[in-house]
C-alpha beads as a LAMMPS data file, in Angstrom:
LAMMPS data file: protein, C-alpha beads

375 atoms
374 bonds

1 atom types
1 bond types

-500.0 500.0 xlo xhi
-500.0 500.0 ylo yhi
-500.0 500.0 zlo zhi

Masses

1 110.0

Atoms # bond

1 1 1 -434.048 358.123 363.680
2 1 1 -434.846 358.704 367.226
3 1 1 -434.048 362.252 368.347
4 1 1 -433.468 363.319 371.366
5 1 1 -435.608 365.816 373.063
6 1 1 -435.274 368.929 374.519
7 1 1 -437.090 371.950 375.924
8 1 1 -436.649 375.579 374.632
9 1 1 -437.140 378.778 376.971
10 1 1 -437.004 382.108 375.680
11 1 1 -436.391 385.099 377.758
12 1 1 -438.288 388.135 377.129
13 1 1 -436.558 391.100 379.164
14 1 1 -439.342 394.151 378.804
15 1 1 -442.079 394.755 381.201
16 1 1 -444.150 397.932 381.390
17 1 1 -443.081 398.617 385.198
18 1 1 -440.539 396.550 387.155
19 1 1 -442.268 394.641 390.078
20 1 1 -440.627 395.728 393.299
21 1 1 -439.833 392.360 394.397
22 1 1 -438.670 391.557 391.038
23 1 1 -435.191 390.208 390.354
24 1 1 -435.499 388.820 386.879
25 1 1 -433.650 390.723 384.112
26 1 1 -436.151 393.337 382.317
27 1 1 -436.193 396.700 381.351
28 1 1 -438.917 399.500 380.408
29 1 1 -440.549 398.364 377.199
30 1 1 -439.797 400.501 374.149
31 1 1 -440.390 399.676 370.485
32 1 1 -436.889 400.244 369.317
33 1 1 -435.456 397.844 371.941
34 1 1 -438.476 394.908 371.157
35 1 1 -436.796 395.360 367.387
36 1 1 -433.349 394.664 368.972
37 1 1 -434.537 391.817 371.125
38 1 1 -436.113 390.230 367.699
39 1 1 -432.591 390.595 365.669
40 1 1 -430.611 389.237 368.402
41 1 1 -433.107 386.157 369.089
42 1 1 -433.210 385.653 365.226
43 1 1 -429.010 385.527 365.322
44 1 1 -429.048 383.547 368.503
45 1 1 -431.331 381.238 366.995
46 1 1 -429.728 380.346 363.752
47 1 1 -426.271 379.815 365.938
48 1 1 -428.187 377.409 367.959
49 1 1 -429.670 375.646 365.488
50 1 1 -429.201 371.905 365.540
51 1 1 -430.494 368.491 364.021
52 1 1 -429.707 366.653 367.021
53 1 1 -433.003 366.969 368.942
54 1 1 -436.320 367.987 368.456
55 1 1 -438.032 370.740 370.638
56 1 1 -440.934 369.411 372.314
57 1 1 -441.561 372.201 375.155
58 1 1 -441.473 376.222 374.578
59 1 1 -441.698 378.638 377.284
60 1 1 -441.796 382.416 376.925
61 1 1 -440.856 384.033 380.140
62 1 1 -439.658 387.313 381.290
63 1 1 -440.243 390.168 381.968
64 1 1 -443.561 390.253 380.672
65 1 1 -443.986 388.309 377.524
66 1 1 -447.655 389.088 377.273
67 1 1 -446.906 392.801 375.563
68 1 1 -446.208 390.768 372.568
69 1 1 -449.067 391.386 370.134
70 1 1 -450.058 389.153 367.400
71 1 1 -447.710 390.291 364.964
72 1 1 -444.611 390.001 367.513
73 1 1 -445.833 386.634 368.747
74 1 1 -446.207 385.208 364.965
75 1 1 -442.769 386.767 364.170
76 1 1 -441.194 385.074 367.151
77 1 1 -442.589 381.457 366.398
78 1 1 -441.495 382.030 362.842
79 1 1 -437.947 382.464 363.809
80 1 1 -437.683 379.322 365.989
81 1 1 -439.537 377.244 363.428
82 1 1 -437.231 378.252 360.987
83 1 1 -434.010 377.301 363.423
84 1 1 -435.147 373.998 365.308
85 1 1 -437.202 371.275 364.813
86 1 1 -440.691 372.130 366.699
87 1 1 -442.782 369.174 367.748
88 1 1 -444.531 370.994 370.602
89 1 1 -446.398 369.368 373.246
90 1 1 -446.650 372.055 375.300
91 1 1 -446.085 375.918 374.238
92 1 1 -446.564 378.175 377.201
93 1 1 -446.851 382.114 377.517
94 1 1 -446.378 383.892 380.686
95 1 1 -448.807 386.542 380.880
96 1 1 -450.159 389.420 383.338
97 1 1 -453.439 389.762 383.462
98 1 1 -453.913 393.510 382.509
99 1 1 -454.041 392.548 378.618
100 1 1 -457.729 393.799 377.714
101 1 1 -457.458 393.289 373.567
102 1 1 -459.133 389.828 372.987
103 1 1 -457.044 390.381 369.544
104 1 1 -453.856 389.939 371.684
105 1 1 -455.129 386.352 373.044
106 1 1 -456.494 385.202 369.854
107 1 1 -453.189 386.459 368.332
108 1 1 -450.879 383.911 370.649
109 1 1 -453.161 381.126 370.317
110 1 1 -453.262 381.466 366.440
111 1 1 -449.224 381.536 366.943
112 1 1 -449.777 378.054 369.017
113 1 1 -449.454 379.086 372.119
114 1 1 -451.648 376.056 374.270
115 1 1 -450.711 376.996 377.689
116 1 1 -450.903 380.571 379.918
117 1 1 -448.976 380.941 383.111
118 1 1 -450.998 383.843 384.773
119 1 1 -449.045 385.921 387.092
120 1 1 -452.393 386.930 389.355
121 1 1 -450.480 386.796 392.635
122 1 1 -453.435 387.130 394.952
123 1 1 -457.235 387.816 394.900
124 1 1 -457.003 390.358 397.461
125 1 1 -456.550 393.921 395.977
126 1 1 -454.915 394.892 399.288
127 1 1 -452.358 392.410 398.816
128 1 1 -452.003 393.428 394.916
129 1 1 -451.245 396.708 395.871
130 1 1 -448.519 396.207 398.324
131 1 1 -446.902 393.940 396.001
132 1 1 -446.890 396.998 393.053
133 1 1 -449.173 395.126 390.751
134 1 1 -450.915 397.115 388.228
135 1 1 -454.404 395.185 387.893
136 1 1 -457.043 394.827 390.392
137 1 1 -458.455 391.172 391.285
138 1 1 -461.607 392.169 388.980
139 1 1 -459.513 393.077 385.786
140 1 1 -457.503 389.613 386.417
141 1 1 -461.174 387.652 386.633
142 1 1 -461.949 389.517 383.313
143 1 1 -458.436 388.352 381.686
144 1 1 -459.257 384.857 382.806
145 1 1 -462.805 384.701 381.492
146 1 1 -461.336 386.014 378.033
147 1 1 -458.788 383.166 378.132
148 1 1 -461.019 380.524 378.558
149 1 1 -463.442 381.706 376.128
150 1 1 -460.207 382.142 373.512
151 1 1 -459.809 378.374 374.152
152 1 1 -456.324 377.902 375.502
153 1 1 -456.104 374.257 376.515
154 1 1 -454.145 374.769 380.340
155 1 1 -454.571 377.810 382.208
156 1 1 -452.088 378.048 385.182
157 1 1 -452.156 380.656 387.754
158 1 1 -449.044 381.860 390.074
159 1 1 -449.670 382.660 393.264
160 1 1 -447.926 384.301 395.987
161 1 1 -447.678 384.067 399.938
162 1 1 -445.782 385.015 402.883
163 1 1 -446.241 388.839 401.512
164 1 1 -446.083 391.622 404.551
165 1 1 -449.237 392.236 406.529
166 1 1 -450.930 389.121 404.683
167 1 1 -454.147 387.856 406.492
168 1 1 -455.277 384.328 406.642
169 1 1 -458.735 385.986 405.345
170 1 1 -457.047 387.150 401.872
171 1 1 -455.832 383.633 401.529
172 1 1 -458.841 382.146 401.904
173 1 1 -460.411 385.067 400.112
174 1 1 -457.946 383.319 397.005
175 1 1 -458.632 379.786 397.350
176 1 1 -462.244 380.643 396.739
177 1 1 -461.753 382.268 393.589
178 1 1 -459.214 379.153 392.467
179 1 1 -462.131 377.020 393.286
180 1 1 -464.413 379.210 391.152
181 1 1 -462.210 379.926 388.252
182 1 1 -460.757 376.494 388.288
183 1 1 -457.525 376.433 386.615
184 1 1 -455.371 373.449 385.744
185 1 1 -452.321 374.375 387.294
186 1 1 -450.920 376.564 390.190
187 1 1 -447.800 377.476 390.809
188 1 1 -447.199 378.683 395.029
189 1 1 -444.774 380.630 395.985
190 1 1 -443.144 382.329 399.352
191 1 1 -442.152 385.514 398.690
192 1 1 -438.455 385.548 399.727
193 1 1 -434.944 387.071 398.235
194 1 1 -435.678 390.577 397.978
195 1 1 -432.126 391.780 399.449
196 1 1 -431.040 394.517 397.270
197 1 1 -434.653 395.370 395.968
198 1 1 -436.892 398.171 396.333
199 1 1 -439.242 395.534 398.491
200 1 1 -436.733 395.529 400.885
201 1 1 -438.013 398.754 402.555
202 1 1 -441.448 396.988 402.734
203 1 1 -439.828 393.879 404.423
204 1 1 -437.760 396.011 406.608
205 1 1 -440.949 397.852 408.402
206 1 1 -443.053 394.712 408.065
207 1 1 -440.983 391.916 409.027
208 1 1 -442.130 388.793 407.482
209 1 1 -443.002 385.785 410.077
210 1 1 -441.265 382.605 409.129
211 1 1 -443.961 380.578 410.914
212 1 1 -446.888 382.552 409.518
213 1 1 -445.627 382.146 405.942
214 1 1 -445.338 378.334 406.840
215 1 1 -449.068 378.322 407.885
216 1 1 -449.863 380.129 404.791
217 1 1 -448.418 377.277 402.649
218 1 1 -450.282 374.784 404.864
219 1 1 -453.683 376.349 404.545
220 1 1 -453.117 377.002 400.740
221 1 1 -451.905 373.369 400.265
222 1 1 -454.546 371.961 401.675
223 1 1 -456.852 374.142 399.909
224 1 1 -455.866 373.554 396.336
225 1 1 -455.765 370.155 397.074
226 1 1 -459.579 370.193 398.096
227 1 1 -460.063 371.989 394.770
228 1 1 -458.675 368.875 393.292
229 1 1 -455.371 370.458 392.313
230 1 1 -452.676 367.587 393.508
231 1 1 -449.317 368.670 394.843
232 1 1 -446.673 367.557 392.194
233 1 1 -443.674 369.425 393.145
234 1 1 -443.002 371.673 395.861
235 1 1 -444.408 374.713 394.620
236 1 1 -446.434 373.085 392.033
237 1 1 -450.020 371.664 391.912
238 1 1 -452.276 370.352 388.545
239 1 1 -455.092 368.590 387.875
240 1 1 -454.864 365.217 386.306
241 1 1 -452.751 365.861 383.220
242 1 1 -452.262 369.344 384.212
243 1 1 -448.554 369.377 384.919
244 1 1 -446.070 371.753 383.378
245 1 1 -444.326 369.337 381.046
246 1 1 -441.380 372.672 380.499
247 1 1 -440.599 372.535 383.959
248 1 1 -440.399 368.703 384.377
249 1 1 -437.767 368.870 382.413
250 1 1 -435.971 371.176 385.044
251 1 1 -436.630 368.232 387.811
252 1 1 -436.314 365.155 385.387
253 1 1 -432.666 366.868 384.555
254 1 1 -433.185 366.646 380.858
255 1 1 -431.770 368.957 378.271
256 1 1 -433.277 372.415 377.831
257 1 1 -431.585 375.767 375.838
258 1 1 -432.342 379.086 376.802
259 1 1 -432.132 381.936 374.149
260 1 1 -432.438 385.787 374.939
261 1 1 -430.370 387.819 377.621
262 1 1 -429.790 386.146 380.888
263 1 1 -431.134 382.914 379.719
264 1 1 -429.465 379.610 380.778
265 1 1 -429.060 376.096 379.155
266 1 1 -428.039 372.758 380.097
267 1 1 -427.597 370.668 377.152
268 1 1 -426.057 367.272 377.719
269 1 1 -422.792 367.741 379.823
270 1 1 -422.752 371.243 379.304
271 1 1 -424.134 374.293 381.220
272 1 1 -423.945 378.184 380.302
273 1 1 -426.001 381.256 380.939
274 1 1 -426.106 384.085 378.604
275 1 1 -425.102 387.873 378.874
276 1 1 -427.512 389.191 381.118
277 1 1 -428.253 392.964 379.658
278 1 1 -429.826 393.533 376.453
279 1 1 -427.329 395.475 374.799
280 1 1 -424.244 393.143 375.775
281 1 1 -426.501 389.828 374.885
282 1 1 -427.416 391.967 371.520
283 1 1 -423.977 393.297 370.354
284 1 1 -422.282 389.929 370.964
285 1 1 -424.677 388.185 368.159
286 1 1 -424.896 391.306 366.163
287 1 1 -423.681 391.023 362.569
288 1 1 -424.507 387.104 362.512
289 1 1 -420.627 386.799 362.709
290 1 1 -420.850 384.066 365.258
291 1 1 -420.033 386.224 368.395
292 1 1 -420.281 384.319 371.671
293 1 1 -423.735 385.936 373.908
294 1 1 -422.873 383.183 376.628
295 1 1 -420.899 383.535 379.606
296 1 1 -420.100 381.012 382.835
297 1 1 -419.804 378.233 380.140
298 1 1 -418.601 374.976 381.825
299 1 1 -419.128 370.995 381.555
300 1 1 -420.821 369.247 384.380
301 1 1 -418.158 366.512 386.043
302 1 1 -420.117 363.212 386.637
303 1 1 -420.134 363.662 390.245
304 1 1 -421.939 366.941 390.227
305 1 1 -424.386 365.915 387.406
306 1 1 -425.422 362.963 389.734
307 1 1 -425.853 365.396 392.568
308 1 1 -427.973 367.680 390.878
309 1 1 -430.039 365.037 389.433
310 1 1 -430.772 363.714 392.733
311 1 1 -431.546 366.698 394.608
312 1 1 -433.814 368.036 391.146
313 1 1 -435.536 364.730 391.330
314 1 1 -436.107 365.071 395.210
315 1 1 -438.176 368.108 394.493
316 1 1 -441.249 365.896 392.973
317 1 1 -443.596 364.610 395.530
318 1 1 -443.116 361.141 393.807
319 1 1 -439.416 361.528 394.700
320 1 1 -437.158 359.183 392.491
321 1 1 -436.788 355.812 391.223
322 1 1 -433.915 354.153 392.666
323 1 1 -433.473 351.530 390.189
324 1 1 -434.378 354.200 387.132
325 1 1 -431.383 356.670 388.646
326 1 1 -428.681 353.832 388.396
327 1 1 -429.665 353.131 384.930
328 1 1 -429.599 356.292 383.935
329 1 1 -426.543 357.620 385.950
330 1 1 -424.680 354.095 386.427
331 1 1 -424.859 355.335 390.149
332 1 1 -426.451 353.296 393.325
333 1 1 -427.796 355.919 395.532
334 1 1 -428.019 354.088 398.362
335 1 1 -424.298 352.873 397.749
336 1 1 -422.755 356.185 396.993
337 1 1 -425.143 358.328 399.543
338 1 1 -425.504 355.409 402.142
339 1 1 -424.619 357.721 405.027
340 1 1 -426.519 360.931 404.348
341 1 1 -430.019 358.963 403.396
342 1 1 -429.423 357.039 406.354
343 1 1 -428.986 360.189 408.611
344 1 1 -432.434 361.754 406.803
345 1 1 -434.049 358.788 407.370
346 1 1 -433.660 359.066 411.212
347 1 1 -434.261 362.201 411.056
348 1 1 -437.746 361.806 409.538
349 1 1 -436.838 364.122 406.563
350 1 1 -436.830 361.344 404.129
351 1 1 -438.272 358.051 403.020
352 1 1 -437.235 354.579 401.365
353 1 1 -440.108 352.958 400.241
354 1 1 -439.024 350.053 398.203
355 1 1 -437.589 351.387 394.883
356 1 1 -438.571 354.872 395.508
357 1 1 -436.549 357.937 397.256
358 1 1 -438.654 360.537 398.556
359 1 1 -439.276 363.607 401.028
360 1 1 -442.207 363.024 403.096
361 1 1 -445.472 365.133 402.097
362 1 1 -445.468 366.914 405.903
363 1 1 -441.805 367.718 405.331
364 1 1 -441.440 369.720 402.091
365 1 1 -440.641 373.123 403.568
366 1 1 -437.500 371.748 405.183
367 1 1 -436.206 370.228 401.721
368 1 1 -433.626 372.527 401.905
369 1 1 -432.252 370.561 404.744
370 1 1 -432.182 367.853 402.722
371 1 1 -430.575 368.885 399.640
372 1 1 -427.605 370.500 401.447
373 1 1 -426.815 366.966 402.587
374 1 1 -426.237 366.064 398.881
375 1 1 -423.852 369.096 397.752

Bonds

1 1 1 2
2 1 2 3
3 1 3 4
4 1 4 5
5 1 5 6
6 1 6 7
7 1 7 8
8 1 8 9
9 1 9 10
10 1 10 11
11 1 11 12
12 1 12 13
13 1 13 14
14 1 14 15
15 1 15 16
16 1 16 17
17 1 17 18
18 1 18 19
19 1 19 20
20 1 20 21
21 1 21 22
22 1 22 23
23 1 23 24
24 1 24 25
25 1 25 26
26 1 26 27
27 1 27 28
28 1 28 29
29 1 29 30
30 1 30 31
31 1 31 32
32 1 32 33
33 1 33 34
34 1 34 35
35 1 35 36
36 1 36 37
37 1 37 38
38 1 38 39
39 1 39 40
40 1 40 41
41 1 41 42
42 1 42 43
43 1 43 44
44 1 44 45
45 1 45 46
46 1 46 47
47 1 47 48
48 1 48 49
49 1 49 50
50 1 50 51
51 1 51 52
52 1 52 53
53 1 53 54
54 1 54 55
55 1 55 56
56 1 56 57
57 1 57 58
58 1 58 59
59 1 59 60
60 1 60 61
61 1 61 62
62 1 62 63
63 1 63 64
64 1 64 65
65 1 65 66
66 1 66 67
67 1 67 68
68 1 68 69
69 1 69 70
70 1 70 71
71 1 71 72
72 1 72 73
73 1 73 74
74 1 74 75
75 1 75 76
76 1 76 77
77 1 77 78
78 1 78 79
79 1 79 80
80 1 80 81
81 1 81 82
82 1 82 83
83 1 83 84
84 1 84 85
85 1 85 86
86 1 86 87
87 1 87 88
88 1 88 89
89 1 89 90
90 1 90 91
91 1 91 92
92 1 92 93
93 1 93 94
94 1 94 95
95 1 95 96
96 1 96 97
97 1 97 98
98 1 98 99
99 1 99 100
100 1 100 101
101 1 101 102
102 1 102 103
103 1 103 104
104 1 104 105
105 1 105 106
106 1 106 107
107 1 107 108
108 1 108 109
109 1 109 110
110 1 110 111
111 1 111 112
112 1 112 113
113 1 113 114
114 1 114 115
115 1 115 116
116 1 116 117
117 1 117 118
118 1 118 119
119 1 119 120
120 1 120 121
121 1 121 122
122 1 122 123
123 1 123 124
124 1 124 125
125 1 125 126
126 1 126 127
127 1 127 128
128 1 128 129
129 1 129 130
130 1 130 131
131 1 131 132
132 1 132 133
133 1 133 134
134 1 134 135
135 1 135 136
136 1 136 137
137 1 137 138
138 1 138 139
139 1 139 140
140 1 140 141
141 1 141 142
142 1 142 143
143 1 143 144
144 1 144 145
145 1 145 146
146 1 146 147
147 1 147 148
148 1 148 149
149 1 149 150
150 1 150 151
151 1 151 152
152 1 152 153
153 1 153 154
154 1 154 155
155 1 155 156
156 1 156 157
157 1 157 158
158 1 158 159
159 1 159 160
160 1 160 161
161 1 161 162
162 1 162 163
163 1 163 164
164 1 164 165
165 1 165 166
166 1 166 167
167 1 167 168
168 1 168 169
169 1 169 170
170 1 170 171
171 1 171 172
172 1 172 173
173 1 173 174
174 1 174 175
175 1 175 176
176 1 176 177
177 1 177 178
178 1 178 179
179 1 179 180
180 1 180 181
181 1 181 182
182 1 182 183
183 1 183 184
184 1 184 185
185 1 185 186
186 1 186 187
187 1 187 188
188 1 188 189
189 1 189 190
190 1 190 191
191 1 191 192
192 1 192 193
193 1 193 194
194 1 194 195
195 1 195 196
196 1 196 197
197 1 197 198
198 1 198 199
199 1 199 200
200 1 200 201
201 1 201 202
202 1 202 203
203 1 203 204
204 1 204 205
205 1 205 206
206 1 206 207
207 1 207 208
208 1 208 209
209 1 209 210
210 1 210 211
211 1 211 212
212 1 212 213
213 1 213 214
214 1 214 215
215 1 215 216
216 1 216 217
217 1 217 218
218 1 218 219
219 1 219 220
220 1 220 221
221 1 221 222
222 1 222 223
223 1 223 224
224 1 224 225
225 1 225 226
226 1 226 227
227 1 227 228
228 1 228 229
229 1 229 230
230 1 230 231
231 1 231 232
232 1 232 233
233 1 233 234
234 1 234 235
235 1 235 236
236 1 236 237
237 1 237 238
238 1 238 239
239 1 239 240
240 1 240 241
241 1 241 242
242 1 242 243
243 1 243 244
244 1 244 245
245 1 245 246
246 1 246 247
247 1 247 248
248 1 248 249
249 1 249 250
250 1 250 251
251 1 251 252
252 1 252 253
253 1 253 254
254 1 254 255
255 1 255 256
256 1 256 257
257 1 257 258
258 1 258 259
259 1 259 260
260 1 260 261
261 1 261 262
262 1 262 263
263 1 263 264
264 1 264 265
265 1 265 266
266 1 266 267
267 1 267 268
268 1 268 269
269 1 269 270
270 1 270 271
271 1 271 272
272 1 272 273
273 1 273 274
274 1 274 275
275 1 275 276
276 1 276 277
277 1 277 278
278 1 278 279
279 1 279 280
280 1 280 281
281 1 281 282
282 1 282 283
283 1 283 284
284 1 284 285
285 1 285 286
286 1 286 287
287 1 287 288
288 1 288 289
289 1 289 290
290 1 290 291
291 1 291 292
292 1 292 293
293 1 293 294
294 1 294 295
295 1 295 296
296 1 296 297
297 1 297 298
298 1 298 299
299 1 299 300
300 1 300 301
301 1 301 302
302 1 302 303
303 1 303 304
304 1 304 305
305 1 305 306
306 1 306 307
307 1 307 308
308 1 308 309
309 1 309 310
310 1 310 311
311 1 311 312
312 1 312 313
313 1 313 314
314 1 314 315
315 1 315 316
316 1 316 317
317 1 317 318
318 1 318 319
319 1 319 320
320 1 320 321
321 1 321 322
322 1 322 323
323 1 323 324
324 1 324 325
325 1 325 326
326 1 326 327
327 1 327 328
328 1 328 329
329 1 329 330
330 1 330 331
331 1 331 332
332 1 332 333
333 1 333 334
334 1 334 335
335 1 335 336
336 1 336 337
337 1 337 338
338 1 338 339
339 1 339 340
340 1 340 341
341 1 341 342
342 1 342 343
343 1 343 344
344 1 344 345
345 1 345 346
346 1 346 347
347 1 347 348
348 1 348 349
349 1 349 350
350 1 350 351
351 1 351 352
352 1 352 353
353 1 353 354
354 1 354 355
355 1 355 356
356 1 356 357
357 1 357 358
358 1 358 359
359 1 359 360
360 1 360 361
361 1 361 362
362 1 362 363
363 1 363 364
364 1 364 365
365 1 365 366
366 1 366 367
367 1 367 368
368 1 368 369
369 1 369 370
370 1 370 371
371 1 371 372
372 1 372 373
373 1 373 374
374 1 374 375
């Protein structure tokens, strides 16, 4: 039997200290709370178990899941193995580069982690301090050296631009370090959406210039591609074969299941998100009585799925295959959205090249203008 494929996302909701610009669900780490999370995860996994699909990508994010020691990582893996058909082509763990214990890295690898996504953010100590990161550039480099020696197959770096008081010299320093380290993948994010967060006061005192952020993006894009990291999505760059298979599921509009507080899922024609608070999520699952930890559960109407699939596909540099889209969704894009596509072509914001619909390489920073036409 040829089973359907799905990705599995696990949310680890703990940090040593919350970064002032972060809006993801997390709380300070405590031993008793990790036990509460592990119990809730086991209950939700048992409740979500299915023989209808096989899990080929696993991504543990947070929070700071690199706080999971070898025993906890092994326990997490066994919980998942007991409830899902794991046939993993990729197992990603998000990691902060402040881990000093080689046993942690070896424990992660022994548990099957094949890919580390390391939240370095910058290789300039001044920028790290502004962002409230709890490590230095030297410590980050030492961690990455340990990760390579431990034999992880793929190492990805998260980098951030558009930071208040950012200088072009710091971007060039970061690019130089990237060339020396030689990661397989880089995610490049512009700092934004800090309303209501502690970092809002920093931005208020040092307003971010949108044009400067755009210039920083172009500088980093060119430097990363010169270093052999090809952009394949708006914010993501990879060497050949180094693309993130799990995140490609999102952009290809494929099924994924999320476990843990605040985790979201898209399975077939259904979407839902879990309760965001650890206690609310865990309490709903307590006792194994089939309690529902989900909220915002809703079916996806075909028209909404078509529009979303089109938007997600256009995030990819290669765009979408018009013929493939018709075969999958039964919709002719040029027939259904001919007026919108025509206007965007006239404005230079989209290209139709034979069977391919895509955003021009130099217009990705204007992609939201494209996406709004299909909402």
